[in-house]
BAFI-3210 file (N, C-alpha, C; in Angstrom, 3 decimals, decimal comma, padded with zeros to 6 digits):
// residues 308
n [1|2|3|4|5|6|7|8|9|10|11|12|13|14|15|16|17|18|19|20|21|22|23|24|25|26|27|28|29|30|31|32|33|34|35|36|37|38|39|40|41|42|43|44|45|46|47|48|49|50|51|52|53|54|55|56|57|58|59|60|61|62|63|64|65|66|67|68|69|70|71|72|73|74|75|76|77|78|79|80|81|82|83|84|85|86|87|88|89|90|91|92|93|94|95|96|97|98|99|100|101|102|103|104|105|106|107|108|109|110|111|112|113|114|115|116|117|118|119|120|121|122|123|124|125|126|127|128|129|130|131|132|133|134|135|136|137|138|139|140|141|142|143|144|145|146|147|148|149|150|151|152|153|154|155|156|157|158|159|160|161|162|163|164|165|166|167|168|169|170|171|172|173|174|175|176|177|178|179|180|181|182|183|184|185|186|187|188|189|190|191|192|193|194|195|196|197|198|199|200|201|202|203|204|205|206|207|208|209|210|211|212|213|214|215|216|217|218|219|220|221|222|223|224|225|226|227|228|229|230|231|232|233|234|235|236|237|238|239|240|241|242|243|244|245|246|247|248|249|250|251|252|253|254|255|256|257|258|259|260|261|262|263|264|265|266|267|268|269|270|271|272|273|274|275|276|277|278|279|280|281|282|283|284|285|286|287|288|289|290|291|292|293|294|295|296|297|298|299|300|301|302|303|304|305|306|307|308]
n.u [-068,369|-070,328|-073,582|-076,002|-075,022|-074,688|-072,959|-072,928|-075,321|-077,343|-075,539|-074,901|-074,625|-073,514|-073,588|-072,256|-073,084|-074,379|-075,962|-075,171|-072,958|-069,878|-070,529|-073,260|-072,841|-071,300|-073,151|-075,108|-073,797|-073,067|-075,588|-076,203|-074,795|-076,387|-076,567|-077,976|-078,376|-077,791|-078,412|-077,228|-077,387|-077,789|-079,470|-082,693|-085,927|-087,618|-085,861|-082,835|-079,293|-076,580|-075,103|-076,868|-077,627|-079,691|-079,926|-080,979|-081,244|-083,222|-083,681|-081,148|-081,541|-083,496|-082,579|-080,630|-082,230|-083,560|-081,179|-081,035|-080,476|-081,334|-082,544|-082,184|-083,106|-081,976|-082,156|-079,398|-077,451|-073,987|-072,362|-073,474|-073,515|-075,656|-077,409|-076,003|-075,432|-078,076|-078,686|-077,067|-077,931|-080,412|-079,833|-078,713|-080,993|-082,930|-081,526|-079,463|-076,711|-073,722|-071,849|-070,234|-068,653|-068,889|-067,169|-068,082|-068,760|-068,813|-069,253|-067,885|-067,260|-068,267|-066,896|-064,478|-061,442|-059,684|-056,396|-055,339|-053,524|-052,918|-053,254|-054,836|-057,199|-060,586|-061,046|-063,306|-064,494|-062,536|-062,292|-064,835|-064,925|-062,903|-064,385|-066,526|-065,287|-063,585|-064,187|-066,948|-066,230|-064,873|-066,858|-068,716|-067,340|-066,743|-069,309|-070,161|-068,210|-068,243|-070,381|-069,848|-067,530|-068,500|-068,759|-066,271|-064,255|-065,344|-065,507|-064,157|-064,272|-062,710|-063,490|-061,587|-059,335|-056,879|-053,838|-051,357|-049,391|-049,236|-049,828|-048,263|-047,438|-048,092|-051,180|-051,427|-053,095|-055,689|-055,348|-054,577|-056,528|-058,181|-056,214|-055,339|-057,583|-058,062|-055,753|-055,775|-057,967|-056,902|-055,139|-056,701|-057,855|-055,609|-055,173|-057,468|-057,327|-055,162|-056,523|-058,651|-057,623|-057,104|-059,745|-060,344|-060,962|-061,026|-059,494|-059,430|-058,528|-059,948|-059,847|-061,472|-060,598|-060,494|-063,418|-066,719|-068,878|-072,196|-072,089|-069,684|-070,078|-072,247|-070,732|-069,182|-070,894|-072,071|-073,417|-073,614|-073,796|-072,703|-070,171|-067,496|-067,490|-066,645|-063,793|-063,017|-062,573|-061,287|-058,839|-057,504|-059,642|-060,262|-059,431|-061,260|-063,620|-066,700|-068,952|-069,446|-067,156|-065,675|-067,461|-067,810|-065,309|-065,533|-067,330|-066,065|-064,040|-065,744|-066,690|-064,425|-062,642|-060,112|-059,518|-058,227|-055,666|-055,404|-055,445|-055,045|-054,000|-054,097|-056,161|-056,659|-059,546|-058,684|-056,513|-057,697|-059,583|-057,830|-056,687|-058,993|-060,541|-062,726|-064,654|-065,369|-068,559|-068,799|-067,206|-064,553|-061,199|-060,147|-057,076|-056,770|-054,796|-052,369|-052,075|-052,450|-050,096|-048,067|-048,669|-050,483|-049,299|-046,975|-047,263|-047,735|-049,293|-052,728|-053,627|-055,025|-054,314|-053,181|-053,937|-056,556]
n.v [095,834|095,580|094,983|093,311|093,284|093,064|091,586|088,925|088,522|086,628|084,468|081,138|078,743|075,793|074,604|072,026|070,145|071,802|072,050|073,157|075,019|075,892|075,386|076,180|079,004|079,869|079,405|081,301|083,763|083,867|084,117|086,639|088,261|087,982|085,511|082,721|079,713|076,410|074,440|071,508|068,549|065,898|066,125|066,915|068,376|066,016|064,065|062,909|062,920|060,598|062,032|063,285|065,864|068,824|070,911|071,902|071,469|072,971|075,063|076,344|077,184|078,895|080,862|081,773|082,916|085,011|086,599|087,739|086,526|083,417|080,716|077,146|074,095|070,731|067,504|065,503|062,540|062,641|060,522|058,874|058,288|058,417|060,174|062,527|062,906|063,410|065,579|067,595|067,361|068,503|071,204|072,039|071,870|073,610|076,123|076,141|076,646|076,514|078,263|078,227|075,821|074,463|072,480|071,096|069,022|066,921|065,518|063,706|063,780|062,147|059,983|060,446|059,994|061,122|061,622|059,032|056,353|055,087|052,234|051,869|053,147|052,830|050,900|050,696|053,075|054,982|054,411|055,262|057,800|058,746|058,111|059,773|062,109|062,440|060,911|061,861|064,391|064,119|062,591|064,532|066,661|065,216|065,065|067,666|069,507|069,173|070,784|073,182|074,101|075,032|077,634|080,364|081,114|079,701|078,534|076,568|075,681|073,998|073,042|072,663|071,781|073,410|074,877|075,181|076,753|077,327|074,927|072,607|070,249|066,854|066,177|065,091|065,181|064,906|062,679|059,828|059,371|061,631|063,647|062,688|062,982|065,938|066,921|065,475|066,883|069,354|068,892|067,958|070,231|071,622|069,713|070,000|072,768|072,497|070,973|072,646|075,023|075,130|075,857|078,134|078,104|078,159|076,645|076,449|075,737|076,257|077,369|077,450|078,999|078,252|077,120|078,438|076,317|075,162|072,720|072,986|075,118|073,950|071,855|073,381|074,408|076,968|079,892|081,653|084,284|084,351|083,358|083,868|082,953|080,360|080,570|080,317|077,708|076,712|078,536|079,354|079,505|081,973|082,864|081,961|081,912|082,902|081,141|082,846|084,314|082,642|082,198|084,730|084,828|082,897|084,241|086,492|085,596|084,328|086,552|087,979|089,280|088,667|086,105|083,870|084,065|082,807|080,190|076,689|077,090|077,028|078,913|080,764|081,641|084,011|085,104|085,774|087,695|089,786|090,474|090,931|092,790|092,328|091,620|089,470|088,668|090,156|092,240|091,798|090,559|087,739|085,859|082,946|080,840|081,603|082,513|080,036|078,764|080,511|081,079|079,363|076,686|077,012|076,986|079,294|081,975|082,309|084,804|087,089|089,349|091,334|089,471|089,433]
n.w [-043,368|-046,202|-046,723|-048,888|-051,383|-054,931|-056,595|-057,405|-058,515|-060,748|-061,017|-060,328|-057,763|-056,404|-053,161|-051,650|-049,076|-047,101|-044,733|-042,188|-040,124|-041,557|-044,338|-044,399|-043,795|-046,021|-048,145|-047,345|-047,475|-049,981|-051,245|-049,991|-051,644|-054,060|-055,345|-056,946|-054,947|-054,581|-052,027|-050,499|-048,801|-046,323|-044,185|-043,528|-042,928|-042,643|-042,254|-040,592|-040,905|-040,369|-038,797|-036,662|-036,163|-035,772|-037,593|-040,966|-044,556|-045,641|-043,864|-044,362|-047,054|-047,053|-045,442|-047,123|-049,199|-047,660|-047,079|-049,528|-051,815|-053,980|-052,588|-052,902|-051,671|-051,737|-051,050|-051,030|-051,011|-051,201|-051,559|-053,257|-056,452|-058,439|-057,367|-057,232|-059,882|-060,870|-059,484|-060,468|-063,307|-062,807|-061,917|-064,314|-065,910|-064,683|-064,522|-066,497|-066,115|-064,359|-062,046|-059,658|-057,579|-054,292|-052,433|-049,584|-048,258|-045,428|-042,385|-040,818|-038,049|-035,979|-036,222|-035,376|-033,347|-031,035|-030,237|-030,784|-031,960|-035,341|-035,507|-033,093|-033,625|-034,730|-037,353|-039,241|-038,520|-039,434|-041,989|-042,970|-042,478|-044,337|-046,662|-046,266|-046,438|-048,633|-050,799|-051,465|-052,172|-054,618|-056,128|-056,548|-057,870|-060,133|-061,513|-061,462|-062,705|-065,689|-066,273|-065,019|-066,626|-068,812|-069,239|-069,086|-066,169|-064,004|-060,618|-058,242|-054,922|-052,318|-049,244|-046,308|-043,536|-042,174|-043,139|-045,762|-045,093|-042,131|-041,117|-041,655|-040,402|-039,190|-038,152|-035,107|-032,814|-033,895|-035,531|-037,756|-039,772|-040,067|-040,634|-042,971|-044,558|-044,667|-045,749|-048,172|-049,312|-049,768|-051,736|-053,679|-054,493|-055,690|-057,812|-059,272|-059,934|-061,937|-063,976|-064,550|-065,541|-068,481|-069,337|-068,268|-065,730|-061,983|-059,074|-055,512|-052,244|-049,160|-045,748|-042,567|-039,295|-035,879|-035,569|-034,666|-034,807|-034,792|-033,354|-031,996|-030,283|-028,614|-027,625|-025,796|-024,167|-024,585|-026,398|-029,476|-028,734|-026,098|-026,296|-025,418|-022,670|-022,843|-022,785|-020,165|-019,487|-021,853|-022,703|-025,094|-026,940|-027,339|-029,778|-031,549|-034,315|-035,983|-038,171|-040,062|-041,004|-042,635|-044,464|-045,632|-046,756|-048,792|-050,366|-051,083|-052,643|-054,719|-055,863|-056,979|-059,671|-060,359|-059,273|-060,048|-059,285|-056,885|-057,569|-057,061|-054,573|-050,770|-048,952|-045,966|-043,908|-042,283|-043,515|-045,893|-045,152|-044,305|-046,841|-048,564|-046,921|-045,168|-042,340|-039,419|-038,078|-035,744|-036,148|-035,721|-036,882|-036,840|-036,894|-036,938|-037,588|-037,575|-035,075|-033,573|-034,450|-033,416|-030,856|-029,483|-030,003|-028,768|-026,149|-025,005|-022,902|-023,359|-025,482|-027,583|-028,536|-031,115|-032,941|-033,799]
ca.u [-068,791|-071,497|-074,544|-076,991|-074,237|-075,246|-071,802|-073,272|-076,622|-077,319|-074,668|-075,302|-073,727|-073,773|-072,845|-072,472|-072,627|-074,821|-076,845|-074,660|-071,635|-069,242|-071,383|-074,433|-072,651|-070,915|-074,312|-075,766|-072,929|-073,166|-076,883|-076,294|-074,284|-077,133|-076,374|-078,837|-077,534|-078,457|-077,966|-077,424|-076,915|-078,523|-080,541|-083,961|-087,020|-088,248|-084,870|-081,463|-078,227|-075,888|-074,530|-077,893|-077,815|-081,038|-079,949|-081,404|-080,805|-084,326|-083,342|-080,168|-082,031|-084,513|-081,482|-080,058|-083,252|-083,623|-080,131|-080,984|-080,295|-082,343|-081,965|-082,779|-082,640|-082,019|-081,467|-078,446|-076,286|-072,951|-071,666|-074,298|-073,317|-076,895|-078,062|-075,282|-075,809|-079,494|-078,744|-076,378|-078,880|-081,497|-079,279|-078,557|-082,365|-083,471|-080,650|-078,578|-075,274|-073,123|-070,604|-069,346|-068,994|-068,296|-067,307|-067,944|-069,136|-067,805|-070,044|-067,049|-067,050|-068,704|-065,830|-063,022|-060,938|-058,493|-055,122|-055,236|-052,578|-053,653|-053,714|-055,809|-058,507|-061,695|-060,741|-064,414|-064,687|-061,647|-062,521|-065,935|-064,465|-062,333|-065,505|-067,320|-064,616|-062,764|-065,024|-067,932|-065,844|-064,491|-067,918|-069,427|-066,669|-066,897|-070,521|-070,476|-067,324|-068,656|-071,406|-069,142|-066,461|-069,091|-068,311|-064,999|-064,493|-065,825|-064,683|-064,284|-063,695|-062,663|-063,336|-060,655|-059,020|-055,616|-053,262|-050,043|-048,369|-049,018|-050,245|-047,726|-046,942|-048,953|-052,232|-051,449|-054,211|-056,953|-055,175|-054,201|-057,527|-058,593|-055,225|-055,316|-058,850|-057,925|-054,598|-056,217|-058,795|-056,010|-054,313|-057,712|-057,975|-054,528|-055,515|-058,567|-056,858|-054,526|-057,544|-059,648|-056,973|-057,468|-061,117|-060,527|-061,484|-060,055|-059,845|-058,863|-058,859|-060,232|-060,033|-061,737|-059,759|-061,262|-064,853|-067,531|-069,965|-073,238|-071,683|-068,667|-070,894|-072,753|-069,449|-068,413|-072,086|-072,386|-074,021|-072,832|-073,883|-071,882|-069,157|-066,219|-067,561|-065,997|-062,471|-062,791|-062,075|-060,309|-058,429|-057,271|-060,863|-060,368|-059,034|-062,237|-064,301|-067,972|-068,841|-069,743|-066,000|-065,265|-068,755|-067,597|-064,108|-065,902|-068,089|-065,216|-063,302|-066,629|-066,839|-063,076|-062,377|-058,865|-059,578|-057,203|-054,294|-055,257|-055,647|-054,147|-053,475|-054,894|-056,248|-057,458|-060,429|-058,090|-055,846|-058,724|-060,198|-056,963|-056,600|-060,283|-060,994|-063,968|-064,591|-066,336|-069,916|-068,588|-066,235|-063,062|-060,532|-059,332|-056,112|-056,555|-053,788|-051,016|-052,048|-052,301|-048,700|-047,195|-049,146|-050,940|-048,426|-045,726|-047,848|-047,843|-050,745|-053,763|-053,801|-055,342|-053,874|-052,667|-054,413|-057,799]
ca.v [094,818|096,016|093,902|093,516|093,494|092,174|091,059|087,622|088,294|085,865|083,488|079,756|078,086|074,611|074,392|070,690|070,107|073,122|071,998|073,894|075,358|076,688|075,297|077,188|080,236|080,072|079,563|082,503|084,839|083,970|084,784|088,109|088,885|087,979|084,201|081,487|078,822|075,059|073,915|070,247|067,774|064,682|066,379|067,682|068,383|064,837|062,992|063,331|061,951|059,790|063,262|063,465|067,230|069,190|071,820|071,291|072,312|073,840|076,318|077,103|077,815|080,118|081,906|082,360|083,995|086,029|087,423|088,564|085,534|082,393|079,363|075,907|073,009|069,506|066,476|064,471|062,018|062,838|059,433|058,086|058,928|058,689|061,160|063,712|063,216|063,863|067,012|068,489|067,597|069,396|072,511|072,425|071,934|074,758|077,369|076,205|076,979|076,402|079,135|077,868|074,456|074,570|070,910|071,227|067,682|066,252|064,315|062,599|063,991|061,225|058,823|060,994|059,216|061,901|061,160|057,620|055,900|054,438|051,011|051,932|053,844|051,981|050,878|050,976|054,554|055,743|054,424|055,818|059,185|058,920|058,080|060,998|063,540|062,553|060,401|062,674|065,526|063,523|062,216|065,753|067,298|064,412|065,276|069,099|070,096|069,455|072,035|074,510|074,655|075,678|079,162|080,525|081,844|078,974|078,378|075,361|075,839|072,727|073,245|071,986|072,320|073,683|075,628|074,634|077,673|077,159|073,551|071,343|069,033|065,936|066,427|064,162|065,150|064,360|061,188|059,542|059,424|062,907|064,354|062,333|063,631|067,227|067,167|065,117|067,876|070,473|068,207|067,742|071,722|071,660|068,864|070,597|073,953|072,263|070,454|073,624|076,126|075,494|076,237|079,374|078,077|078,183|075,823|076,887|075,220|077,451|076,850|078,460|078,778|077,462|077,481|078,294|075,771|074,858|071,598|073,467|075,806|073,043|071,245|074,175|074,847|078,385|080,332|082,713|085,506|084,473|082,365|083,985|082,402|079,115|080,766|080,048|076,221|076,805|079,813|079,537|079,686|083,393|083,210|081,332|082,629|082,409|080,523|084,071|084,827|081,907|082,438|085,944|084,531|082,314|085,067|087,334|084,643|084,311|088,096|088,611|088,999|088,042|085,011|082,818|084,330|081,800|078,750|075,626|077,267|076,937|080,260|080,716|082,728|085,091|085,649|086,305|088,772|090,822|090,742|091,597|093,884|091,999|091,040|088,511|089,235|091,002|093,392|091,485|089,953|086,815|085,135|081,748|079,715|082,320|082,450|078,754|078,512|081,310|081,175|078,084|075,521|077,240|076,810|080,654|082,332|082,757|086,274|087,316|090,781|091,369|088,272|089,576]
ca.w [-044,371|-046,814|-047,186|-050,016|-052,752|-056,210|-057,635|-057,934|-059,154|-062,087|-060,804|-059,719|-056,811|-055,643|-051,933|-051,403|-047,629|-046,587|-043,594|-041,016|-039,849|-042,620|-045,387|-044,387|-043,891|-047,121|-048,911|-046,960|-047,964|-051,436|-051,333|-049,583|-052,834|-055,098|-056,077|-056,746|-054,243|-054,376|-050,762|-050,488|-047,800|-045,968|-043,271|-043,973|-041,860|-042,563|-041,741|-040,325|-041,352|-039,183|-037,901|-035,804|-035,951|-036,080|-038,656|-042,004|-045,664|-045,785|-043,154|-045,117|-048,329|-046,445|-045,014|-048,448|-049,741|-046,823|-047,236|-050,835|-053,091|-054,309|-051,839|-053,137|-050,843|-052,381|-050,453|-051,697|-050,460|-052,145|-051,693|-054,154|-057,784|-059,266|-056,868|-057,455|-061,310|-060,909|-058,784|-061,748|-064,421|-062,277|-062,145|-065,847|-066,469|-064,070|-064,603|-067,719|-065,962|-062,981|-061,848|-058,523|-056,833|-052,956|-051,742|-048,076|-047,585|-044,327|-041,625|-040,270|-036,593|-035,071|-036,211|-034,845|-032,173|-030,624|-029,519|-030,869|-033,252|-036,491|-035,288|-032,129|-034,239|-035,253|-038,769|-039,974|-038,362|-040,211|-043,525|-043,140|-042,384|-045,702|-047,631|-046,250|-046,556|-049,729|-051,967|-051,692|-053,049|-056,026|-056,897|-056,732|-058,962|-061,409|-062,184|-061,525|-063,508|-067,135|-066,378|-064,658|-067,392|-070,171|-069,269|-068,412|-065,014|-063,028|-059,495|-057,310|-053,373|-051,624|-047,754|-045,775|-042,348|-042,092|-044,253|-046,002|-044,539|-040,785|-040,488|-042,525|-039,698|-038,793|-037,046|-034,091|-032,102|-034,706|-035,853|-039,100|-040,909|-040,325|-041,325|-044,425|-045,294|-044,956|-046,563|-049,445|-049,969|-050,396|-052,940|-054,757|-054,967|-056,643|-059,090|-060,062|-060,606|-063,226|-065,108|-064,867|-066,150|-069,934|-069,558|-067,605|-064,367|-060,826|-057,712|-054,403|-050,974|-048,247|-044,423|-041,404|-038,191|-034,792|-036,083|-033,648|-035,518|-033,908|-032,547|-031,265|-029,243|-027,735|-026,740|-024,685|-023,431|-024,865|-027,643|-030,228|-027,984|-024,880|-026,598|-024,742|-021,571|-022,876|-022,602|-018,743|-019,389|-022,978|-022,867|-026,442|-027,633|-027,647|-031,215|-032,486|-035,265|-036,308|-039,419|-040,980|-041,642|-043,755|-045,637|-046,550|-047,637|-050,101|-051,280|-051,688|-053,802|-055,845|-056,666|-057,346|-061,100|-060,325|-058,326|-060,370|-058,556|-055,872|-058,053|-056,406|-053,027|-049,709|-048,365|-044,673|-043,722|-041,634|-044,530|-046,978|-044,426|-044,592|-048,351|-049,068|-046,063|-044,561|-040,822|-038,871|-037,762|-034,598|-036,476|-035,704|-037,979|-036,125|-037,767|-036,101|-037,876|-037,167|-033,533|-033,072|-034,712|-032,718|-029,472|-028,744|-030,087|-027,833|-024,686|-024,413|-022,156|-024,279|-025,681|-028,944|-028,966|-032,447|-033,867|-034,066]
c.u [-070,231|-072,375|-075,398|-076,312|-074,914|-074,084|-072,195|-074,609|-076,665|-076,321|-075,377|-074,159|-074,310|-073,086|-073,181|-072,009|-073,038|-075,638|-076,547|-073,359|-071,097|-070,022|-072,472|-074,041|-072,053|-072,115|-075,171|-075,040|-072,961|-074,611|-076,878|-075,579|-075,149|-077,313|-077,625|-078,042|-078,500|-077,782|-078,203|-076,975|-078,052|-079,728|-081,571|-084,802|-087,723|-087,178|-083,542|-080,557|-077,655|-075,410|-075,563|-078,115|-079,084|-080,986|-080,105|-081,204|-082,053|-084,178|-082,319|-080,768|-082,876|-083,603|-080,855|-080,877|-083,592|-082,471|-080,162|-080,897|-081,522|-081,895|-082,935|-082,347|-082,880|-081,347|-080,831|-077,530|-075,019|-072,047|-072,435|-074,262|-074,644|-077,442|-077,452|-075,608|-077,072|-079,554|-078,171|-077,202|-080,130|-081,031|-079,297|-079,964|-082,981|-082,662|-079,670|-077,125|-074,848|-071,748|-069,740|-069,685|-068,162|-068,243|-067,073|-068,400|-068,205|-068,656|-069,285|-066,811|-067,366|-067,759|-064,531|-062,700|-059,627|-057,498|-055,006|-054,437|-053,607|-054,083|-054,697|-057,176|-059,302|-061,342|-062,073|-064,836|-063,959|-062,051|-063,861|-065,709|-063,869|-063,366|-066,139|-066,646|-063,878|-063,544|-066,176|-067,469|-065,401|-065,734|-068,558|-068,768|-066,895|-067,977|-070,652|-069,596|-067,663|-069,659|-070,666|-068,218|-067,137|-068,970|-066,942|-065,189|-065,115|-064,990|-065,151|-063,632|-063,647|-062,470|-062,469|-060,274|-057,551|-055,074|-051,755|-049,039|-048,032|-049,355|-049,664|-047,376|-048,319|-049,895|-052,280|-052,617|-055,431|-056,661|-054,975|-055,357|-058,053|-057,508|-055,255|-056,402|-058,647|-056,825|-055,048|-057,157|-057,963|-055,422|-055,541|-057,895|-056,796|-054,769|-056,351|-058,159|-056,096|-055,663|-058,495|-059,086|-057,201|-058,843|-061,485|-061,026|-060,377|-060,495|-059,027|-059,405|-058,972|-060,561|-060,499|-060,610|-060,492|-062,555|-065,827|-068,953|-070,925|-072,821|-070,553|-069,142|-071,548|-071,706|-069,154|-069,796|-072,342|-073,096|-073,147|-072,632|-072,863|-070,593|-067,816|-066,431|-066,829|-064,404|-062,107|-062,171|-061,108|-059,804|-058,166|-058,479|-061,209|-060,027|-060,221|-062,871|-065,717|-067,932|-068,939|-068,297|-065,584|-066,377|-068,275|-066,119|-064,616|-066,611|-067,242|-064,475|-064,318|-066,771|-065,579|-062,833|-060,949|-058,526|-058,434|-055,978|-054,128|-055,353|-054,508|-053,759|-054,423|-054,888|-056,962|-058,392|-059,798|-057,277|-056,678|-059,368|-059,173|-056,927|-057,932|-060,907|-062,377|-063,741|-065,449|-067,379|-069,686|-067,573|-064,799|-062,661|-059,515|-058,353|-055,712|-055,238|-052,374|-050,913|-051,814|-050,755|-047,793|-047,492|-049,390|-049,913|-047,129|-046,121|-047,580|-049,274|-051,733|-054,020|-053,955|-054,927|-052,782|-052,978|-055,802|-058,186]
c.v [095,341|094,819|094,233|093,739|092,755|091,597|089,771|087,429|087,628|084,736|082,165|079,194|076,914|074,385|072,907|070,440|071,455|073,240|072,870|074,192|076,259|076,543|076,116|078,612|080,757|080,403|080,893|083,734|085,162|084,546|086,204|088,871|088,672|086,500|083,430|080,375|077,378|074,554|072,484|069,691|066,581|064,983|067,158|067,692|067,048|063,759|063,494|062,430|061,388|060,755|063,344|064,753|067,702|070,201|071,254|072,094|073,080|075,218|077,127|077,779|079,018|081,165|082,640|083,379|085,005|087,139|088,232|087,634|084,625|081,209|078,170|074,690|071,705|068,512|065,565|063,903|061,804|061,605|058,560|058,810|059,220|059,857|062,578|063,972|063,791|065,297|068,041|068,544|068,448|070,877|072,868|072,710|073,404|076,180|077,356|076,631|076,581|077,337|078,919|076,630|074,692|073,160|071,093|069,952|067,167|065,129|063,460|062,657|062,956|059,883|059,184|060,474|060,111|061,184|059,576|057,306|055,075|052,946|050,680|052,496|052,799|052,069|051,266|052,493|055,322|055,703|055,151|057,432|059,522|058,989|059,405|062,264|063,673|062,027|061,287|063,960|065,276|063,248|063,632|066,519|066,519|064,900|066,910|069,738|070,261|070,553|073,237|075,054|075,067|076,991|079,392|081,221|081,088|078,641|077,236|075,804|074,552|073,272|072,379|072,308|072,241|074,316|074,991|075,576|077,485|075,889|072,509|070,228|068,143|066,313|065,339|063,895|064,439|062,939|061,098|059,838|060,831|063,861|063,990|063,006|065,000|067,514|066,651|066,220|069,013|069,889|068,225|069,398|071,933|071,008|069,602|071,819|073,565|071,849|071,627|074,769|076,278|075,820|077,502|079,274|077,967|077,220|076,252|076,066|076,335|076,667|077,840|078,101|077,920|077,991|077,222|077,640|075,599|073,594|072,131|074,248|074,949|072,220|072,058|074,712|076,307|078,627|081,357|083,966|085,641|083,656|082,492|083,425|081,055|079,318|080,525|078,567|076,037|078,028|080,430|079,740|081,162|083,796|082,499|082,386|082,082|081,947|081,673|084,322|083,972|081,998|083,556|085,773|083,926|083,273|086,044|086,681|084,726|085,715|088,709|088,309|088,477|087,019|083,923|083,041|083,363|080,491|077,843|075,787|077,163|078,174|079,952|081,852|084,112|085,784|086,423|087,572|090,119|091,340|091,392|092,587|093,545|091,655|090,085|089,409|090,204|092,205|092,978|090,755|088,854|086,163|084,021|080,991|080,350|082,240|081,038|078,383|079,276|081,422|079,801|076,953|075,695|077,330|078,298|080,926|082,660|084,271|086,602|088,640|090,638|090,217|088,407|091,231]
c.w [-044,885|-047,255|-048,354|-051,268|-053,817|-057,050|-058,169|-058,460|-060,587|-062,022|-060,096|-059,152|-056,449|-054,337|-051,475|-049,699|-046,864|-045,495|-042,427|-041,212|-041,128|-043,896|-045,590|-044,437|-045,247|-048,111|-048,589|-047,601|-049,293|-051,776|-050,950|-050,864|-054,140|-055,717|-055,896|-056,123|-054,097|-053,066|-050,639|-049,232|-047,349|-044,955|-043,622|-042,735|-041,516|-041,930|-041,500|-040,841|-040,257|-038,220|-036,701|-035,395|-036,401|-037,200|-039,954|-043,340|-046,031|-045,089|-043,873|-046,197|-047,918|-045,988|-046,137|-049,020|-048,865|-046,879|-048,540|-051,997|-053,217|-053,514|-052,363|-052,478|-051,708|-051,512|-051,371|-050,902|-051,422|-052,218|-052,873|-055,610|-058,449|-058,773|-057,102|-059,080|-061,402|-060,404|-060,028|-062,800|-063,980|-062,520|-063,629|-066,431|-066,018|-064,380|-065,985|-067,497|-064,349|-062,893|-060,865|-057,873|-055,426|-052,449|-050,414|-047,403|-046,303|-043,619|-041,004|-038,665|-035,841|-035,093|-035,897|-033,462|-031,830|-029,886|-029,591|-032,085|-034,302|-036,036|-033,952|-032,642|-034,718|-036,888|-039,636|-039,756|-039,193|-041,565|-043,808|-043,314|-043,715|-046,742|-047,659|-046,700|-047,788|-050,985|-052,505|-052,648|-054,468|-056,817|-057,249|-057,902|-060,195|-062,310|-062,488|-062,626|-064,881|-067,362|-066,041|-065,849|-068,770|-070,248|-068,561|-067,275|-063,812|-061,871|-058,658|-055,898|-052,782|-050,104|-047,112|-044,355|-042,165|-043,231|-044,593|-045,512|-042,997|-040,069|-041,496|-041,827|-039,528|-037,780|-035,912|-033,348|-032,707|-035,331|-037,468|-040,134|-041,006|-040,953|-042,715|-045,235|-045,587|-045,702|-048,033|-050,201|-050,466|-051,582|-054,180|-055,300|-055,967|-057,949|-059,890|-060,777|-061,864|-064,184|-065,563|-065,783|-067,715|-070,229|-068,714|-066,315|-063,285|-059,703|-056,802|-053,280|-049,825|-046,796|-043,396|-040,397|-037,208|-035,005|-034,883|-034,280|-034,278|-032,813|-031,513|-029,881|-028,148|-027,058|-025,555|-023,694|-023,385|-026,058|-028,299|-029,480|-026,771|-025,091|-025,862|-023,274|-021,504|-022,692|-021,095|-018,659|-020,689|-023,276|-024,295|-027,602|-027,996|-029,080|-032,111|-033,331|-035,611|-037,872|-040,530|-041,696|-042,676|-044,983|-046,315|-047,202|-048,892|-051,109|-051,817|-052,971|-055,073|-056,646|-057,001|-058,886|-061,289|-059,439|-058,602|-059,928|-057,305|-056,271|-057,616|-055,029|-052,045|-048,977|-046,975|-044,585|-043,229|-042,741|-045,458|-046,391|-044,610|-045,936|-048,910|-048,108|-045,319|-043,229|-040,476|-038,500|-036,705|-034,945|-036,388|-036,799|-037,568|-037,239|-037,012|-036,380|-037,458|-035,675|-033,011|-033,216|-033,636|-031,057|-028,818|-028,840|-029,165|-026,433|-024,100|-023,696|-023,386|-024,289|-027,207|-029,404|-030,177|-033,366|-034,247|-033,908]
res [m|v|v|g|m|d|e|l|r|g|k|v|a|l|v|a|g|a|s|r|a|a|g|r|a|v|a|v|e|l|g|r|r|g|a|t|v|y|a|t|g|r|t|t|r|e|q|r|s|e|m|g|r|p|e|t|i|e|e|t|a|e|l|v|t|a|a|g|g|t|g|i|a|v|r|v|d|h|l|v|p|d|e|v|s|a|l|v|m|r|i|e|r|e|q|g|r|l|d|m|l|v|n|d|v|w|g|g|d|r|y|m|e|f|e|k|k|l|w|e|h|s|l|d|g|g|l|r|m|m|r|l|g|i|d|t|h|a|i|t|s|h|f|a|l|p|l|l|i|r|r|p|g|g|l|v|i|e|m|t|d|g|t|t|e|f|n|v|n|y|r|a|d|a|g|y|f|y|d|l|v|k|v|s|v|q|r|m|a|l|a|q|s|e|e|l|r|p|y|g|g|t|a|v|a|l|t|p|g|w|l|r|s|e|a|m|l|e|h|f|g|v|t|e|e|n|w|r|d|a|t|d|n|e|p|h|f|v|i|s|e|s|p|t|l|v|g|r|a|a|a|a|l|a|a|d|p|d|v|s|r|w|s|g|q|t|l|s|s|g|h|a|a|t|v|y|g|f|t|d|a|d|g|s|r|p|d|a|w|r|y|m|e|e|v|q|s|k|d|k|p|a|d|a|t|g|y|r]
***
């Protein structure tokens, strides 16, 4: 993977939900290709969101700049329309354009209740999850798209979890509310692809595989350097990927002059890696969703041979 490329120099991106994990990686990889990136979220060095995580949008913006782009941190609660409207007006005032919107706002982890039926799940928690994972995306697109469509070629990436190819069944482990959020986001990409088409724009849903986010690494008691130690307790973690992979997928889409071929579709980081020829940070190319369908779901022994 060549670094320091300038295909996106002069382009402006808004990564909504860029504090950590996939959002941070997307922002950094866009910066690596020269983009100006507005990194938004609720966690700053002065205050944390309800997630309670230590990663901040200022750190993300600094990483974007260090990678070769221009990182700009803006604290925004994407459930508050006035804050999102003010953000877009600021981008218009400072840049005069918006070329790419990445809707990565989530924040619903603390409300997930695994292996519970709809009627067993906390209703307040489930509805909050839907607000955080669906309403935030709709509010952000509502205000951002009028600026994005001023120039043909605008791109919207809706970050989701799961593909239409390998994950079409109900996510029983994660439950009703989580499943509904992630499927809704895929549908939002399809809807926006239709509405953007007359303006020369594209919308696509993008999913990582089993993501080694900061929280996931902490859950297993490992770091990015020794993550394979987690396979002692969870053998199928062998197919996991760092956030860099999905970040590079988003950057590849942003730099692709023929990106409209994906419009309305759901693309995985593993599939994108094969198409665009990039790898994860360690040089591997994990195809997590195919692995989970063909190996993990069939209770076969964990073996990533042929899948990374």
